[in-house]
C-alpha positions as CSV (number, residue, x, y, z in Angstrom):
1,M,-67.7,-342.8,-47.8
2,V,-64.9,-345.3,-48.3
3,L,-62.5,-342.5,-48.7
4,F,-63.6,-340.9,-45.4
5,K,-63.2,-344.2,-43.6
6,T,-59.7,-344.7,-45.0
7,I,-58.6,-341.2,-44.1
8,T,-60.0,-341.6,-40.6
9,L,-58.3,-344.9,-40.1
10,L,-55.1,-343.6,-41.4
11,S,-55.3,-340.5,-39.1
12,V,-55.9,-342.8,-36.1
13,V,-52.9,-345.0,-37.0
14,I,-50.6,-342.0,-37.4
15,C,-51.8,-340.5,-34.2
16,L,-51.1,-343.8,-32.3
17,V,-47.6,-344.2,-33.9
18,S,-46.6,-340.7,-33.1
19,C,-47.9,-340.9,-29.5
20,K,-45.9,-344.1,-29.0
21,E,-42.7,-342.5,-30.3
22,E,-43.3,-339.6,-28.0
23,L,-43.7,-341.9,-25.0
24,K,-40.4,-343.6,-25.9
25,N,-38.6,-340.3,-25.9
26,T,-40.1,-339.4,-22.6
27,D,-38.9,-342.6,-21.0
28,K,-35.4,-342.1,-22.5
29,N,-35.3,-338.7,-20.9
30,I,-36.3,-339.9,-17.5
31,E,-33.6,-342.6,-17.6
32,E,-30.9,-340.1,-18.7
33,T,-31.8,-337.7,-15.8
34,K,-32.4,-340.3,-13.2
35,F,-28.9,-339.7,-11.7
36,K,-28.3,-336.3,-13.0
37,E,-26.9,-335.0,-9.7
38,L,-24.4,-337.8,-9.2
39,E,-20.8,-336.7,-9.3
40,I,-17.8,-338.8,-8.2
41,T,-14.2,-337.8,-8.6
42,I,-11.2,-339.3,-6.9
43,D,-8.4,-337.0,-5.6
44,F,-5.6,-339.6,-5.2
45,P,-2.1,-339.7,-6.9
46,D,-1.9,-341.7,-10.2
47,T,1.7,-342.8,-9.5
48,V,3.0,-343.7,-6.1
49,Y,6.1,-345.3,-4.5
50,V,6.1,-348.8,-3.1
51,G,5.8,-348.8,0.7
52,T,4.9,-345.1,1.1
53,Y,1.7,-343.9,2.7
54,Y,-0.7,-341.7,0.8
55,N,-3.9,-339.8,1.6
56,G,-6.6,-338.8,-0.8
57,K,-10.3,-338.2,-1.0
58,I,-13.4,-339.1,-3.0
59,N,-15.4,-336.0,-3.9
60,Y,-19.0,-337.1,-4.0
61,K,-22.4,-335.6,-4.8
62,N,-25.7,-337.6,-5.0
63,D,-29.4,-337.1,-5.4
64,L,-29.9,-338.1,-1.8
65,D,-28.7,-334.6,-0.9
66,T,-32.2,-333.4,-1.7
67,I,-33.4,-335.4,1.3
68,T,-30.6,-334.4,3.7
69,T,-27.0,-333.2,3.7
70,K,-26.5,-333.9,7.3
71,L,-24.8,-337.2,8.4
72,L,-26.1,-339.0,11.5
73,D,-29.2,-336.8,11.9
74,T,-31.9,-338.2,14.2
75,K,-34.8,-337.7,11.9
76,K,-33.1,-338.4,8.6
77,N,-30.0,-340.5,9.3
78,R,-27.6,-340.6,6.4
79,F,-24.6,-342.9,6.2
80,I,-22.1,-343.0,3.3
81,Q,-19.2,-345.6,3.2
82,F,-16.7,-346.8,0.6
83,V,-15.9,-350.5,0.8
84,F,-12.8,-351.3,-1.3
85,S,-9.9,-353.5,-2.0
86,V,-6.6,-352.9,-3.8
87,T,-6.5,-355.3,-6.8
88,K,-4.5,-356.1,-9.9
89,D,-7.7,-356.2,-12.0
90,I,-11.1,-354.6,-11.9
91,N,-13.2,-357.7,-12.6
92,Q,-14.5,-358.4,-9.2
93,D,-18.2,-358.6,-8.8
94,D,-20.2,-356.5,-6.3
95,E,-20.7,-359.4,-3.9
96,H,-16.9,-359.4,-3.2
97,F,-17.1,-355.9,-1.8
98,K,-20.1,-356.8,0.4
99,K,-18.1,-359.5,2.2
100,I,-15.2,-357.1,3.1
101,D,-15.4,-355.3,6.3
102,K,-11.9,-354.3,7.1
103,D,-11.2,-352.0,4.2
104,T,-13.9,-349.4,4.6
105,F,-13.8,-345.6,4.7
106,I,-16.7,-343.6,6.2
107,A,-17.7,-340.2,4.8
108,E,-16.9,-337.1,6.9
109,T,-19.4,-335.0,5.1
110,N,-22.1,-335.6,2.4
111,R,-19.4,-334.3,-0.1
112,M,-16.2,-336.1,0.9
113,I,-15.0,-339.6,1.7
114,P,-11.4,-339.5,3.0
115,L,-8.8,-342.0,1.8
116,Y,-6.0,-342.1,4.3
117,N,-2.8,-344.2,5.0
118,M,-3.1,-346.1,1.7
119,R,0.1,-348.0,0.9
120,F,1.0,-350.4,-1.9
121,N,3.5,-353.2,-1.2
122,K,4.5,-354.2,-4.8
123,A,5.3,-352.4,-8.0
124,G,2.9,-352.6,-10.9
125,I,-0.5,-351.4,-11.9
126,R,-3.1,-351.5,-9.1
127,Y,-6.7,-350.4,-8.8
128,I,-8.4,-348.9,-5.8
129,N,-11.7,-350.7,-6.5
130,G,-14.9,-350.6,-4.5
131,I,-18.5,-349.5,-3.9
132,I,-19.9,-346.4,-2.4
133,T,-23.1,-347.0,-0.4
134,D,-25.2,-344.0,0.4
135,E,-28.1,-344.8,2.7
136,V,-30.8,-342.5,4.2
137,S,-33.1,-343.8,6.9
138,I,-36.1,-341.6,7.4
139,T,-38.0,-341.9,10.6
140,N,-41.7,-341.0,10.3
141,V,-43.9,-339.7,13.0
142,S,-46.6,-342.3,12.0
143,K,-46.8,-345.6,13.8
144,N,-47.6,-349.2,12.7
145,K,-50.4,-351.3,14.3
146,K,-48.0,-352.3,17.1
147,G,-47.4,-348.6,18.0
148,E,-43.8,-348.6,16.8
149,L,-42.4,-345.8,14.8
150,M,-42.1,-346.6,11.1
151,S,-39.1,-345.7,8.9
152,R,-38.1,-345.9,5.3
153,V,-34.6,-346.7,4.0
154,I,-33.3,-345.4,0.6
155,T,-30.0,-346.9,-0.5
156,D,-27.9,-346.0,-3.6
157,E,-24.7,-348.0,-4.5
158,F,-22.1,-346.9,-7.0
159,R,-19.0,-348.8,-8.3
160,V,-15.8,-346.7,-8.1
161,T,-12.4,-347.6,-9.6
162,H,-9.1,-345.6,-9.6
163,K,-6.0,-346.8,-11.4
164,V,-2.6,-346.4,-9.6
165,V,0.8,-347.0,-11.0
166,V,3.1,-348.2,-8.2
167,V,6.9,-347.8,-8.8
168,E,10.1,-348.4,-6.9
169,E,11.7,-345.2,-5.8
170,K,14.8,-345.7,-7.9
171,E,12.6,-346.0,-11.0
172,M,11.4,-342.4,-10.6
173,K,14.9,-340.8,-10.5
């Protein structure tokens, strides 16, 4: 009888431990796949001349594409922007970028944010450093108690940094 109780107790403990381990692995898989569809690449020169204007783009793909791929749709309004600054270092916090409103590029499609007329005034290493904000506002057909249409806003933010070496024109020859 004692042997039976011991085996039963041991079986229950092993079962609990193995279930706990299995749950941990499941949570890890969920975390790893949470942003599986996120892809950000920057198509901009790595080396540029002082005072010359350059264009580029950010290629962008996000999970919010499953909601809508149209920008400025009336039912599912999507807005993607890149707020940035050109810096000597990349140690600025996210609040810095939320205060900037003059250095912003707006996405033309759900896949591309243009970077145009970018110019660097001094030689050295610089960083195009900023945050992409992808926001979808979904207007529902249901109404609240006041009779107003209700909506839901989903926002994703991602930090983006691109290193640029700025040189004098005579240095490149």
